[in-house]
C-alpha positions as CSV (number, residue, x, y, z in Angstrom):
1,M,122.1,87.4,106.0
2,P,125.8,88.1,106.9
3,A,126.3,90.5,109.8
4,S,128.2,92.9,107.5
5,P,126.7,92.5,104.0
6,S,128.8,93.8,101.1
7,C,126.1,96.0,99.9
8,K,126.0,99.4,101.6
9,T,122.5,100.7,100.8
10,P,121.2,102.7,103.8
11,S,118.5,101.2,105.9
12,P,115.0,102.5,105.5
13,P,114.3,105.8,107.2
14,S,113.2,105.4,110.8
15,K,109.5,105.5,111.5
16,K,107.9,107.3,114.3
17,I,105.5,104.5,115.1
18,S,104.4,102.7,118.2
19,P,102.8,99.3,118.0
20,C,100.5,100.3,120.8
21,M,99.1,103.3,119.0
22,T,95.4,103.2,118.0
23,R,96.6,103.0,114.4
24,T,99.8,102.7,112.4
25,E,101.2,106.2,112.0
26,Q,104.2,107.2,110.0
27,I,105.7,110.6,109.5
28,F,106.0,110.7,105.7
29,T,108.3,113.2,104.0
30,Q,106.2,115.9,102.6
31,C,107.0,116.6,98.9
32,T,105.7,118.8,96.2
33,P,103.1,116.9,94.2
34,I,104.4,115.8,90.8
35,K,102.4,117.6,88.1
36,V,101.8,115.6,84.9
37,H,100.9,117.4,81.7
38,P,97.4,116.3,80.5
39,L,98.8,115.2,77.2
40,L,101.3,112.9,78.9
41,K,98.8,111.1,81.2
42,R,97.5,108.8,78.5
43,R,100.7,108.6,76.5
44,K,102.0,105.1,75.9
45,L,105.8,104.8,76.4
46,D,107.8,103.1,73.8
47,E,111.1,101.2,74.6
48,D,113.3,104.3,74.1
49,D,111.1,106.3,76.4
50,E,111.3,103.6,79.1
51,E,115.0,103.3,78.8
52,R,115.5,107.1,79.1
53,L,113.2,107.1,82.1
54,R,115.1,104.3,83.8
55,R,118.4,106.0,83.3
56,W,117.1,109.3,84.7
57,A,115.5,107.7,87.8
58,A,118.4,105.4,88.6
59,N,121.1,108.0,88.0
60,R,123.3,107.7,91.1
61,S,125.1,111.0,90.4
62,S,121.9,112.9,90.8
63,E,120.1,114.0,94.0
64,Q,119.2,110.8,95.8
65,S,116.4,112.4,97.8
66,Q,114.6,113.7,94.8
67,V,111.0,112.4,94.4
68,V,110.9,110.5,91.0
69,A,107.6,108.7,91.3
70,A,104.3,109.3,93.1
71,Y,101.5,106.7,93.3
72,E,98.3,108.1,91.8
73,G,95.5,108.2,94.4
74,K,97.9,107.5,97.3
75,Q,99.4,110.8,98.4
76,H,101.4,109.2,101.1
77,L,103.3,106.9,98.7
78,S,106.2,108.1,96.7
79,L,109.6,107.0,95.7
80,V,112.8,109.0,95.8
81,R,115.8,108.2,93.6
82,E,117.5,106.3,96.4
83,D,114.6,103.9,96.4
84,I,114.9,103.3,92.6
85,C,118.7,102.9,92.9
86,S,118.1,100.2,95.5
87,L,116.8,98.0,92.7
88,L,120.2,98.1,91.0
89,P,122.5,95.0,91.3
90,W,124.1,94.4,94.7
91,R,121.7,96.8,96.4
92,W,119.4,96.2,99.3
93,V,115.8,97.0,98.4
94,T,114.1,99.6,100.6
95,S,110.8,99.3,102.4
96,N,109.3,102.0,100.1
97,I,109.9,99.8,97.1
98,V,108.2,96.8,98.7
99,H,105.3,99.0,99.9
100,W,104.9,100.3,96.4
101,M,104.8,96.8,95.0
102,C,102.2,95.8,97.6
103,S,100.0,98.7,96.5
104,T,100.5,97.7,92.9
105,F,99.4,94.1,93.6
106,N,96.4,95.3,95.6
107,D,95.3,97.7,93.0
108,P,91.7,96.9,91.7
109,E,93.1,96.7,88.2
110,S,95.4,93.8,89.2
111,L,93.2,90.9,87.9
112,R,95.6,88.3,89.3
113,F,95.4,89.5,92.8
114,K,91.9,90.8,93.3
115,N,90.3,87.4,93.8
116,D,92.9,85.4,95.7
117,F,95.7,87.6,97.3
118,Y,96.1,90.6,99.5
119,C,99.5,92.1,100.3
120,I,100.0,93.6,103.7
121,P,102.5,96.6,103.6
122,P,105.7,95.7,105.4
123,E,105.5,98.6,107.9
124,I,102.8,96.8,109.9
125,L,104.8,93.8,111.0
126,E,108.1,95.6,111.1
127,T,106.5,98.1,113.6
128,V,105.4,95.3,115.9
129,L,108.3,92.9,115.5
130,Q,110.8,95.2,117.3
131,K,113.5,93.8,119.6
132,R,111.9,95.0,122.8
133,N,108.6,93.4,121.8
134,L,110.3,90.2,120.7
135,D,112.1,90.0,124.1
136,S,108.8,90.2,125.9
137,F,106.9,87.8,123.7
138,R,105.8,84.6,125.5
139,E,103.7,81.6,124.6
140,V,104.2,79.6,127.9
141,P,102.9,79.2,130.4
142,T,100.4,81.7,128.9
143,V,100.5,83.8,125.7
144,S,101.7,87.3,126.3
145,Y,102.8,89.9,123.7
146,V,102.5,93.4,122.5
147,G,99.7,93.5,119.9
148,L,97.9,95.9,117.6
149,G,96.1,99.0,118.8
150,P,92.3,98.8,119.5
151,H,91.5,100.8,116.4
152,F,93.7,98.9,114.0
153,G,92.0,98.7,110.6
154,D,90.2,102.0,110.9
155,D,92.8,103.6,108.7
156,F,92.7,102.2,105.2
157,I,96.0,103.8,104.2
158,F,98.0,100.8,105.4
159,F,95.4,98.0,105.7
160,D,92.1,97.7,103.8
161,K,90.2,95.3,105.9
162,I,87.3,95.1,103.5
163,A,89.6,94.1,100.6
164,A,91.6,91.8,102.8
165,S,88.4,90.0,104.0
166,K,87.6,88.9,100.4
167,R,90.9,87.1,99.7
168,K,92.0,83.5,100.2
169,W,95.7,84.4,101.0
170,W,97.5,87.2,102.6
171,F,101.1,88.1,101.8
172,A,103.1,89.8,104.6
173,P,106.6,90.9,103.6
174,V,108.9,91.7,106.5
175,C,112.5,92.9,107.0
176,I,114.5,92.4,110.1
177,D,118.2,93.0,110.5
178,R,118.4,93.9,106.8
179,H,117.0,90.7,105.6
180,W,113.7,90.3,103.7
181,W,111.4,87.3,103.7
182,L,107.7,86.6,103.1
183,Y,104.8,85.2,105.1
184,A,102.0,83.7,103.1
185,F,98.9,83.2,105.3
186,E,96.4,80.6,104.0
187,I,93.3,82.0,105.7
188,Y,90.7,79.3,105.7
189,Q,93.2,76.5,106.3
190,K,94.9,78.6,109.0
191,R,98.4,77.9,107.9
192,L,101.5,80.1,107.7
193,W,104.1,79.6,104.9
194,V,107.5,81.1,105.4
195,L,109.3,81.9,102.1
196,D,112.9,82.8,102.7
197,S,115.5,83.0,99.9
198,M,118.4,83.0,102.3
199,Y,117.9,80.6,105.2
200,I,117.6,76.9,104.7
201,G,117.2,74.0,107.1
202,E,115.8,74.1,110.6
203,P,115.1,77.7,111.8
204,S,117.1,78.9,114.8
205,N,115.3,79.5,118.1
206,E,115.4,83.2,117.5
207,R,113.8,83.0,114.1
208,L,111.2,80.5,115.4
209,K,110.2,83.1,118.0
210,I,109.9,85.8,115.3
211,H,107.7,83.5,113.1
212,A,105.5,82.6,116.1
213,Y,105.1,86.2,117.0
214,A,104.3,87.2,113.4
215,G,101.7,84.4,113.3
216,R,100.0,85.8,116.4
217,I,99.8,89.3,114.9
218,I,98.5,88.0,111.6
219,E,95.8,86.1,113.4
220,D,94.9,89.3,115.3
221,M,94.6,91.1,111.9
222,A,92.4,88.3,110.6
223,K,90.1,88.7,113.7
224,V,89.8,92.5,113.0
225,T,89.1,91.8,109.3
226,M,86.7,88.8,109.9
227,P,85.1,88.9,113.4
228,A,84.0,85.3,113.0
229,Y,87.6,84.2,112.7
230,E,88.7,81.9,115.6
231,H,92.3,82.0,116.7
232,T,94.3,78.7,116.7
233,K,95.0,77.4,120.1
234,D,98.8,77.0,119.8
235,G,99.4,79.6,117.1
236,L,99.5,79.1,113.3
237,P,101.3,75.9,112.1
238,R,104.2,77.0,110.0
239,F,105.6,75.5,106.8
240,Y,108.9,76.1,105.1
241,P,108.6,75.3,101.3
242,S,111.5,74.8,99.0
243,V,112.0,78.1,97.1
244,P,114.8,79.4,94.8
245,R,117.8,80.8,96.6
246,Q,119.5,84.1,96.2
247,D,123.2,84.1,95.1
248,N,124.3,87.1,97.2
249,G,123.5,89.0,100.4
250,C,121.5,91.8,98.8
251,D,118.8,90.2,96.6
252,C,116.3,89.2,99.4
253,G,113.9,92.1,98.7
254,V,113.8,91.3,95.0
255,F,113.1,87.7,95.8
256,V,110.2,88.6,98.1
257,I,108.7,90.7,95.3
258,K,109.1,87.9,92.9
259,F,107.6,85.3,95.3
260,M,104.4,87.4,95.4
261,Q,104.4,88.0,91.7
262,F,104.8,84.4,90.7
263,W,102.9,82.7,93.5
264,S,100.6,80.0,92.0
265,L,98.0,77.9,93.8
266,D,98.3,75.1,91.4
267,K,102.1,74.9,91.0
268,P,104.5,73.5,93.6
269,L,106.8,76.2,95.0
270,Q,109.9,74.1,94.3
271,H,109.0,74.0,90.6
272,W,109.0,77.8,90.1
273,D,111.0,79.1,87.2
274,K,114.2,80.3,88.8
275,V,115.1,82.2,85.7
276,K,112.0,84.4,86.0
277,L,112.6,84.9,89.7
278,N,116.1,86.3,89.0
279,M,114.8,88.8,86.5
280,L,114.5,92.5,87.5
């Protein structure tokens, strides 16, 4: 992504997290729970209702910090108007939006995901893949890196190791320097796919280091989830499939969401429907 992208959406709020903590901890903004009238809980919205709701939620002239959506059953997960507005054209998608989509994909009601895919919330990798940790990451002469805390996986808020252990693939969205991309971990084949809608060609040494570090952390997560999992000797082999490309510097987050939504085990990545991927 260009150093100074034309979109000016603020970066996600800073997180008070340490990768060496016993668990991933984030100080969430406390908000008054949204009360829904019982008669509205089961109401089916028509197109007019949906349009009015979209206009209200994405009204850029209204208070941007107002909570406009809360995830039922997940008190820690809510969206403010700023998050919703980040889905508008030429805006940079916030971490809250991607986390929300991961929770949606992981929901037991999601028939498409429950047998094959598990989505890892972006906060986990983003917490570990910080510059100071990347600077200290080494693979030669011996592997050395800052990893997960000893009690990682005990807190199901961010990572449900029971659900993750039953899947064939893990999705791990990550954002570094205001650019989103997606890791797809093929568990039993021990392969890591890097899906990036911006960068093409041979990755730079810097990005190769990030991918290698991410692969080590993902394997550590696999070991926590499945104790019988054996780490690869030289790190996960990485593959860079041909995927649709974004047309501007702001759509990377939307593409990551669409990569997860339209992933198909029996359809070559390069044959994905680009029109669908560009839809919001």
